[in-house]
VOGU-3710 file (C-alpha; in Angstrom, 3 decimals, decimal comma):
1> mktyntcres> -20,500/2,088/-35,171  -20,857/-1,517/-34,236  -23,092/-2,502/-31,479  -22,713/-4,496/-28,354  -25,126/-7,011/-28,983  -24,213/-7,715/-32,529  -20,154/-7,510/-31,446  -20,888/-10,527/-28,670  -22,640/-12,722/-31,315  -19,832/-11,856/-33,864
11> fplflyqsys> -17,268/-12,535/-31,595  -18,569/-14,434/-28,393  -15,084/-15,531/-27,009  -11,878/-13,552/-25,589  -8,247/-15,510/-24,891  -5,849/-14,233/-21,944  -3,188/-16,986/-23,528  -0,019/-15,988/-22,152  2,501/-13,441/-21,346  6,492/-13,462/-22,255
21> lqdtnddltv> 9,316/-11,990/-20,288  12,835/-10,367/-21,425  14,757/-9,924/-18,573  18,077/-8,098/-19,111  20,114/-5,921/-16,565  18,371/-2,873/-17,681  14,820/-3,785/-17,850  12,227/-5,850/-17,460  9,629/-6,633/-20,468  6,509/-8,088/-20,215
31> tyhfeipgls> 4,528/-8,841/-23,446  0,809/-9,682/-22,758  -1,156/-12,310/-25,598  -4,891/-11,485/-26,024  -6,938/-12,461/-28,608  -10,541/-12,351/-29,429  -10,685/-15,124/-32,432  -12,098/-14,441/-35,668  -11,318/-10,344/-35,581  -7,756/-9,768/-33,879
41> sfapvwhfpk> -4,856/-10,827/-31,537  -3,226/-8,230/-29,376  0,462/-7,755/-27,866  0,719/-4,886/-25,488  3,995/-4,209/-23,979  5,154/-3,035/-20,756  9,004/-1,967/-19,498  9,993/-2,139/-16,148  13,359/-0,297/-15,334  15,857/-2,496/-13,164
51> kdakplnike> 18,353/-0,193/-12,000  18,814/-0,942/-8,231  16,788/-3,630/-8,326  17,218/-6,654/-6,753  18,237/-9,950/-8,313  15,470/-12,179/-9,048  14,696/-15,444/-10,350  11,583/-15,361/-11,633  11,040/-19,059/-12,591  11,332/-19,571/-8,841
61> nktlqtmlfs> 9,262/-16,662/-7,511  5,672/-17,502/-7,229  5,044/-13,751/-5,774  6,467/-11,999/-9,055  4,496/-14,685/-11,330  2,023/-13,623/-9,637  1,955/-9,827/-10,020  2,843/-9,979/-13,646  -0,210/-12,165/-14,469  -2,213/-10,190/-12,607
71> lgmvelisyw> -1,304/-6,925/-14,492  -2,380/-8,669/-17,497  -5,539/-9,579/-15,827  -6,105/-5,748/-15,970  -4,872/-5,228/-19,176  -7,319/-7,143/-20,783  -9,758/-5,384/-20,205  -8,862/-2,230/-22,637  -8,951/-5,034/-25,032  -12,186/-7,168/-24,213
81> kiacpkkviv> -14,189/-4,142/-24,620  -13,598/-3,622/-28,165  -16,724/-6,616/-28,333  -17,315/-7,472/-25,194  -17,258/-10,995/-25,591  -19,417/-13,171/-23,514  -17,185/-15,778/-22,357  -13,155/-15,185/-21,066  -10,978/-18,080/-21,194  -7,205/-17,424/-18,884
91> sagplsqsqi> -4,460/-19,780/-19,855  -1,696/-17,182/-18,794  -2,340/-18,126/-15,089  -4,438/-20,004/-12,630  -8,143/-18,566/-10,962  -9,833/-19,726/-8,043  -13,416/-19,301/-7,950  -13,157/-16,361/-5,428  -10,566/-14,974/-7,275  -13,151/-14,858/-10,710
101> lwwkdlyylg> -15,191/-13,339/-8,612  -12,873/-10,612/-7,106  -11,912/-9,729/-11,157  -15,699/-9,792/-12,335  -16,489/-7,026/-9,643  -13,387/-4,928/-10,465  -14,191/-5,164/-14,551  -18,080/-4,567/-14,051  -17,761/-1,202/-11,724  -14,693/-0,328/-13,345
111> lgeffytnqi> -16,417/-0,644/-16,853  -19,575/1,564/-15,246  -18,756/4,827/-17,194  -18,096/2,372/-20,344  -21,666/0,347/-19,925  -23,200/4,097/-19,267  -22,154/5,969/-21,982  -22,564/3,335/-24,679  -25,856/2,929/-23,289  -25,379/-0,965/-22,824
121> dtdptdfmtl> -28,123/-2,457/-20,351  -26,090/-5,600/-18,451  -25,478/-6,695/-15,131  -22,826/-8,468/-13,009  -23,760/-12,157/-14,144  -24,839/-11,321/-17,415  -21,824/-9,540/-18,857  -19,089/-12,112/-18,848  -18,138/-15,591/-17,775  -14,938/-15,934/-16,819
131> tsdapaltge> -12,618/-19,298/-16,327  -9,447/-20,518/-16,290  -7,706/-23,554/-17,468  -4,230/-22,875/-16,451  -1,750/-25,210/-14,132  -0,796/-23,533/-10,468  2,111/-21,385/-10,528  5,276/-23,130/-9,023  8,332/-21,687/-7,412  8,026/-19,755/-3,858
141> drpclskkgc> 6,544/-16,965/-2,068  8,860/-14,439/-1,749  7,775/-11,164/0,418  9,358/-7,908/0,357  11,513/-7,902/3,487  12,565/-4,378/3,572  10,903/-2,139/6,409  11,584/1,133/4,471  11,024/3,115/1,698  7,979/4,573/-0,174
151> lipigggkds> 7,141/4,364/-4,045  4,838/7,337/-4,932  3,085/7,403/-8,250  2,740/10,502/-9,631  0,392/11,767/-11,907  1,244/15,339/-12,704  -1,645/17,043/-10,631  -1,992/18,800/-7,304  -2,360/15,527/-5,620  0,591/13,336/-5,943
161> actiemlkks> 2,712/16,637/-4,991  0,921/17,088/-1,874  2,043/13,397/-1,080  5,423/13,869/-2,182  5,238/16,995/0,139  3,799/14,976/3,510  6,283/12,161/3,204  9,096/14,168/3,113  8,520/14,207/6,562  8,584/10,881/6,837
171> nhplktyiin> 11,890/8,787/7,794  11,487/6,885/4,344  13,828/6,783/1,472  11,123/7,690/-1,284  11,189/6,720/-4,956  8,563/8,188/-7,416  6,993/6,172/-10,060  5,811/7,682/-13,324  4,059/5,639/-16,511  4,853/6,878/-19,750
181> argatrktve> 6,445/10,046/-18,382  5,108/13,253/-19,534  6,418/16,972/-18,931  4,341/17,784/-15,999  5,268/14,609/-14,049  8,985/14,910/-14,998  8,528/18,248/-13,855  6,910/17,504/-10,642  9,533/15,497/-9,398  11,931/18,159/-10,220
191> asglpmedmi> 10,157/20,600/-8,056  10,078/18,520/-5,946  13,731/18,469/-4,871  13,619/14,465/-5,022  16,491/12,916/-6,863  15,781/12,531/-10,466  17,797/9,363/-10,836  15,252/8,054/-7,844  12,696/8,050/-10,302  11,193/5,126/-11,847
201> harrsldprm> 9,935/5,175/-15,229  7,737/2,388/-16,339  6,592/2,286/-20,239  3,241/0,934/-21,162  2,820/-0,132/-25,015  -0,759/-0,202/-26,268  -1,712/-2,484/-29,208  -1,855/-0,727/-32,585  -4,574/-2,973/-33,426  -6,605/-2,048/-30,763
211> lalnkegyln> -6,483/1,826/-31,646  -7,353/0,892/-35,328  -10,242/-1,192/-34,337  -11,394/2,003/-32,356  -11,195/4,029/-35,367  -13,146/1,301/-37,366  -16,296/1,660/-34,884  -15,636/-1,222/-32,569  -16,554/-0,414/-28,933  -14,700/1,866/-26,593
221> ghtpfsalva> -14,663/4,011/-23,445  -13,173/4,669/-19,936  -11,765/1,364/-18,025  -9,919/1,509/-14,519  -6,562/2,759/-15,258  -5,924/3,259/-11,700  -6,137/-0,191/-11,559  -3,551/-0,650/-13,842  -1,349/1,872/-11,406  -1,909/-0,508/-8,227
231> fsalitaylh> -0,499/-3,719/-9,741  2,372/-2,238/-11,984  3,280/-0,141/-8,972  3,142/-3,056/-6,933  5,361/-4,916/-9,300  7,561/-2,063/-9,234  7,962/-1,886/-5,389  9,166/-5,179/-5,372  11,225/-5,137/-7,942  12,924/-2,169/-5,724
241> dlpyialsne> 12,291/-3,455/-2,538  10,421/-0,961/-1,201  7,153/-1,837/1,405  4,898/0,896/0,873  2,864/2,029/-2,274  1,552/5,416/-1,308  -1,213/6,831/-3,688  -2,986/10,253/-3,617  -6,608/9,419/-4,077  -9,043/11,287/-1,546
251> ssanestvsg> -12,331/10,430/0,017  -13,893/12,692/-2,840  -13,577/9,998/-5,119  -16,038/7,553/-3,345  -18,644/9,947/-4,639  -20,810/8,305/-8,142  -20,233/10,474/-11,155  -24,224/9,816/-11,989  -26,143/10,754/-9,081  -28,039/7,915/-7,554
261> smvnhqysks> -26,165/5,251/-9,147  -23,283/2,666/-8,950  -21,131/4,916/-12,233  -18,293/6,100/-10,949  -14,920/7,365/-13,368  -13,267/7,138/-10,433  -13,779/3,880/-9,293  -10,406/2,178/-9,276  -9,658/5,630/-7,080  -12,190/4,606/-4,837
271> fkfeqdfhny> -11,974/3,154/-0,941  -13,648/0,177/-1,891  -10,805/-0,417/-4,778  -8,311/0,436/-2,187  -9,669/-2,016/0,275  -10,349/-5,034/-2,412  -6,498/-4,492/-3,893  -5,151/-4,692/-0,227  -6,930/-7,551/0,259  -6,407/-9,265/-2,800
281> ekeyihsnih> -2,486/-8,789/-2,413  -2,620/-10,245/1,259  -4,573/-13,117/0,303  -2,824/-14,039/-3,358  0,254/-12,266/-3,892  1,705/-12,094/-0,394  4,708/-10,103/-1,431  3,924/-7,850/1,962  3,769/-4,477/0,281  1,436/-2,409/1,734
291> yfsmlrplse> -0,938/-0,344/-0,870  -2,560/2,853/0,708  -3,655/6,148/-0,404  -1,615/9,133/1,888  -4,432/11,302/1,028  -7,905/9,027/1,968  -9,027/10,967/5,193  -9,308/14,112/2,851  -11,652/15,679/0,634  -10,570/17,845/-2,543
301> fqiagyfsra> -11,117/20,746/-0,765  -8,640/20,219/1,953  -6,151/19,364/-0,443  -6,554/22,432/-2,389  -5,630/24,061/0,667  -2,633/22,119/1,173  -1,768/22,242/-2,185  -1,798/26,528/-2,254  0,713/26,296/0,596  3,167/24,231/-1,977
311> tcyheifrsc> 4,181/27,025/-4,187  7,091/25,431/-5,779  4,364/23,202/-8,047  1,903/25,879/-8,983  3,682/27,011/-12,055  4,283/23,161/-13,325  1,438/21,129/-12,395  -1,151/19,864/-15,177  -4,790/17,725/-14,558  -5,953/18,406/-18,030
321> nvgskqdiwc> -6,157/15,388/-19,566  -7,220/17,603/-23,097  -3,932/19,316/-23,074  -1,771/16,732/-21,635  0,389/15,939/-24,957  0,685/19,719/-24,914  1,411/20,030/-21,561  -1,036/22,862/-21,259  -3,883/23,690/-19,645  -6,744/23,280/-22,358
331> ghcpkclfvy> -9,152/26,074/-20,428  -11,967/24,517/-21,870  -12,666/21,254/-20,026  -14,783/20,703/-16,849  -11,674/19,119/-15,316  -9,651/22,734/-16,127  -12,668/24,212/-14,298  -13,135/21,974/-11,281  -9,334/22,695/-10,670  -10,288/26,529/-10,907
341> lilspflshq> -13,033/26,364/-9,002  -11,585/24,069/-5,942  -7,920/26,363/-5,528  -10,154/29,559/-6,028  -10,774/30,036/-2,022  -6,863/29,774/-1,592  -5,163/31,366/-4,184  -5,929/34,979/-5,321  -7,654/35,692/-8,618  -4,700/37,117/-10,071
351> klvkifgkdl> -2,383/33,866/-9,147  -5,348/31,716/-10,886  -5,372/33,764/-14,041  -1,663/33,402/-14,174  -2,138/29,253/-13,876  -5,054/29,068/-16,140  -4,513/31,865/-19,176  -7,979/33,102/-17,942  -10,928/33,471/-15,758  -12,632/30,636/-16,256
361> tddrsmqadf> -15,632/31,429/-14,168  -15,887/34,538/-16,278  -16,558/32,108/-19,391  -20,020/31,821/-20,213  -19,060/28,742/-22,738  -18,551/26,631/-19,176  -21,983/27,465/-18,044  -23,063/23,297/-18,683  -19,702/22,177/-16,901  -20,218/24,289/-13,821
371> ekltgiqeek> -23,843/23,026/-13,526  -22,769/19,394/-13,563  -19,653/20,106/-11,162  -22,225/21,735/-8,910  -24,925/19,279/-8,758  -27,688/21,316/-10,978  -27,338/18,781/-13,437  -27,447/15,368/-11,959  -24,676/13,885/-13,730  -20,986/15,209/-13,084
381> pfecvgsrse> -18,612/15,465/-15,793  -16,767/12,287/-16,476  -13,427/13,530/-14,828  -11,360/12,800/-11,822  -13,005/15,803/-9,906  -14,525/16,131/-6,553  -17,896/15,864/-4,697  -20,484/17,983/-5,682  -21,150/19,587/-1,879  -17,228/20,834/-1,638
391> vnaaiclsie> -17,428/22,359/-5,167  -20,097/24,284/-3,713  -18,506/25,240/-0,773  -15,687/26,625/-2,467  -17,756/28,631/-5,014  -19,710/30,133/-1,845  -16,288/31,033/-0,066  -15,034/32,538/-3,354  -18,340/34,449/-3,642  -18,059/35,651/0,266
401> qltsrgeplp> -14,213/36,735/-0,611  -15,028/38,571/-3,918  -17,730/40,119/-2,312  -15,954/41,434/1,084  -13,189/42,783/-1,084  -15,718/44,693/-3,024  -14,716/43,201/-6,345  -17,055/42,527/-9,045  -18,333/38,468/-9,383  -17,382/37,168/-12,855
411> allawyqeqp> -20,413/35,773/-14,739  -20,461/32,204/-13,343  -20,417/32,924/-9,620  -22,904/36,024/-10,121  -25,021/33,547/-12,071  -25,051/30,954/-9,356  -25,449/33,653/-6,353  -28,716/34,048/-7,842  -29,813/30,499/-7,877  -31,381/28,301/-4,903
421> lyavsfphrh> -28,703/26,332/-4,469  -26,658/29,323/-3,300  -28,984/29,735/-0,485  -28,742/26,129/0,309  -24,772/25,861/0,318  -23,923/29,131/1,786  -24,502/28,000/5,554  -22,288/24,783/4,917  -19,105/26,815/3,283  -17,119/25,800/5,872
431> dyehyydpqh> -18,224/22,245/6,366  -15,162/20,924/4,765  -12,052/22,621/6,686  -11,886/20,183/8,904  -13,608/16,910/6,936  -11,729/13,637/8,019  -12,834/10,400/6,705  -12,185/7,211/8,725  -12,544/4,771/6,148  -8,520/4,711/5,001
441> llteeflqil> -5,248/2,193/5,268  -2,919/4,571/6,759  -0,687/3,093/9,214  -0,186/4,978/12,588  2,902/6,334/11,205  1,487/8,241/8,214  -1,412/8,785/10,195  0,954/10,601/12,474  2,428/13,002/9,933  -0,983/13,472/7,994
451> skecyggtlp> -2,586/14,792/11,356  0,380/17,370/11,916  0,318/18,350/8,282  -3,627/18,955/7,720  -5,430/19,027/11,591  -2,855/20,426/13,627  -1,823/17,576/15,288  -5,353/16,661/16,540  -7,661/14,166/14,438  -11,457/15,585/14,285
461> c> -13,583/12,899/16,252
//
């Protein structure tokens, strides 16, 4: 296994050289060109469908050029982390000093888990120097002029299904957006009743050389994937003249994964990133597209309650990363356990067992993950899971419901009931039923829909 310091000494430079385009009637193909001199060059590829897209002259369109360049700025971090070179030189596009600070902030916080799990001790100023030697882009700003239409990124889990159901209540045409489609993402669109022909499927291809270097022992770990979703969705919405991108990130994503630190597996799903991206687009890209999360005011607990009523998705949704390629719930990972727990106050035991294939709370091998999700251990699982306090609220409600029906408690719930945390959490089991986070970017139009769907028409003060 290579070490951080050894890699940086051996390979001190990373180059974002350029990007090349192949523009046809059917697709816009973008190939990014990166290099770590002395180690390898890399050429990852994105394909954006152009069916029903507006005609564009890319060379005259400064807005689209900036978007394409910016997607490469996110993509490069997956290749930079192989050896973590001290210096990054960007020749593919210009960067002001304020933009450099913005990107370094994204990289540092988005790589928080990578640094933590690889035991890398660094700071925001030390980990990278970033410069650009590119001339200013030519062309004109060409904002999106349409007033109607939402692009909804689909991940295949419960959250994006909830966003679809809420936005069906709007007057906006809806198009769904998927990166590298799999079973659950396609089935979510099918179950929603939205036209399959309105599903936009972008394809992202990793450079195989990166995967080979990972196998050889070079550095590897988590990167801010949702930032890729943000910039690629912006390109897709722009190509299809859609003025809104409606994400499905909730308030719970703001909580750090490692207690007392800024290490957050979900950093690029947090409100900080959402706000930062919104401001970056407004100041530097000028597309006039509004990027926001429809579910931002809500907790995972509330989303689970809403999703429990969206029964058409119950048999097909999948959130398990371990089982994603097989389109299954693996039934042994912390993500499976979290989804089981957060749904448990809202779905019957029989329904949960049908979805997951077994009672996960009766599996003693899940003890460590259970303790991490509840906060008994300070480090949460490195997965997209809810806050510790709402997991405890869900567990307490489940125990209360099972006890009231005279049903025996499964092993993990019986153990939890004997812990001091149960006595502390039980009085707060209803705290998330009317939770509302005022930090969001919903316009008044979308906030009214959320209010009717989740708060009976009246938002909490």
